[in-house]
C-alpha positions in Angstrom: -51.9 45.6 -28.7 -52.0 42.5 -30.8 -48.9 40.2 -31.2 -47.2 40.5 -34.6 -48.0 37.9 -37.2 -45.3 35.5 -38.4 -44.5 34.7 -42.0 -47.0 31.7 -41.8 -49.9 33.8 -40.6 -49.7 32.5 -37.0 -49.5 35.0 -34.3 -46.4 34.9 -32.1 -47.1 35.5 -28.5 -45.6 34.9 -25.1 -46.2 31.6 -23.6 -45.8 30.9 -19.9 -44.6 27.5 -18.7 -44.9 26.7 -15.1 -43.4 23.7 -13.2 -45.7 21.7 -11.0 -45.0 22.5 -7.4 -43.4 19.8 -5.4 -45.3 18.2 -2.6 -43.7 18.0 0.9 -41.6 14.8 1.1 -41.2 14.5 -2.7 -37.6 14.1 -3.8 -36.2 15.8 -6.8 -34.8 13.5 -9.6 -31.2 14.9 -9.0 -29.4 14.7 -5.6 -28.6 18.1 -4.0 -26.4 19.3 -1.2 -29.3 19.3 1.2 -29.7 15.6 0.6 -26.3 15.0 2.4 -27.7 16.4 5.7 -30.6 14.2 5.9 -30.7 11.3 8.3 -32.1 8.8 5.8 -30.6 6.0 3.9 -30.2 8.1 0.8 -27.8 10.5 2.5 -25.8 7.6 3.9 -25.6 6.1 0.5 -24.3 9.3 -1.1 -21.6 9.8 1.6 -20.6 6.1 1.5 -20.1 6.3 -2.2 -17.9 9.3 -1.8 -15.8 7.7 0.9 -15.5 4.5 -1.1 -14.2 6.4 -4.1 -11.7 8.3 -1.9 -10.6 5.0 -0.4 -10.0 3.6 -3.9 -7.9 6.6 -4.8 -5.9 6.4 -1.6 -5.2 2.7 -2.0 -4.4 3.2 -5.6 -1.6 5.5 -4.6 -0.4 3.8 -1.3 0.3 0.4 -2.9 2.8 1.8 -5.4 4.3 4.1 -2.8 4.8 1.2 -0.3 6.4 -0.8 -3.1 8.8 2.0 -3.9 9.7 2.6 -0.2 10.0 -1.1 0.7 12.1 -2.1 -2.4 15.4 -0.6 -1.3 15.4 -2.0 2.3 14.4 -5.4 0.8 17.3 -5.1 -1.7 19.7 -4.3 1.1 18.5 -7.2 3.2 18.9 -9.7 0.4 22.2 -8.3 -0.9 24.3 -6.9 2.1 26.9 -5.6 -0.4 24.4 -3.1 -1.7 24.0 -1.5 1.8 27.8 -1.1 2.2 28.4 0.2 -1.4 29.6 3.7 -2.1 29.6 5.9 -5.1 32.8 7.9 -4.7 32.7 9.3 -1.2 28.9 9.2 -1.0 27.1 6.1 0.3 24.9 4.4 -2.3 21.9 4.6 0.1 21.9 8.4 -0.1 22.0 8.3 -3.9 19.1 5.8 -4.0 17.0 7.6 -1.5 17.6 11.1 -3.1 17.4 10.1 -6.7 15.6 6.8 -6.8 12.9 6.9 -4.2 12.0 10.6 -3.6 11.1 11.6 -7.1 8.6 8.7 -7.7 7.0 9.5 -4.3 6.6 13.2 -5.4 5.1 12.1 -8.7 2.7 9.7 -6.8 1.7 12.7 -4.6 0.9 14.8 -7.6 -1.1 11.9 -9.1 -3.0 11.5 -5.9 -4.0 15.1 -5.7 -5.3 15.1 -9.3 -7.3 11.9 -8.8 -8.7 13.1 -5.5 -9.8 16.4 -7.1 -11.4 14.5 -10.0 -13.4 12.4 -7.5 -14.6 15.4 -5.7 -15.5 17.2 -8.9 -17.6 14.2 -10.0 -19.3 14.2 -6.6 -20.1 17.9 -6.7 -21.4 17.5 -10.3 -23.7 14.8 -9.0 -25.0 17.2 -6.3 -25.6 20.2 -8.5 -29.2 21.1 -9.0 -30.2 20.9 -12.6 
């Protein structure tokens, strides 16, 4: 059976395209998950880059969290009247801890989870075979 002719008079047919087989020891142009288990410098570099990105995310959240937590005790130490102050029958420290420190820490926690997930997604995208 002959392939049908196209409108330009050229016959359309199937064309097979084959990739050249990889030789042993030849690396693909894209890193894959199997590259992480190797004991070579490449695997160490991939893992080091992931850990460095995770450290950056952690420090980017810990610094503001420490500032939020350390601000109130520092304020109480510099101004002793703040530590003894009361709002009605409730000590000011409970109001500050419940309404002033806890919500920003919760928001920092959500921010950390989103940033850490983004770093992991980028790393997995890097490892996907294309």
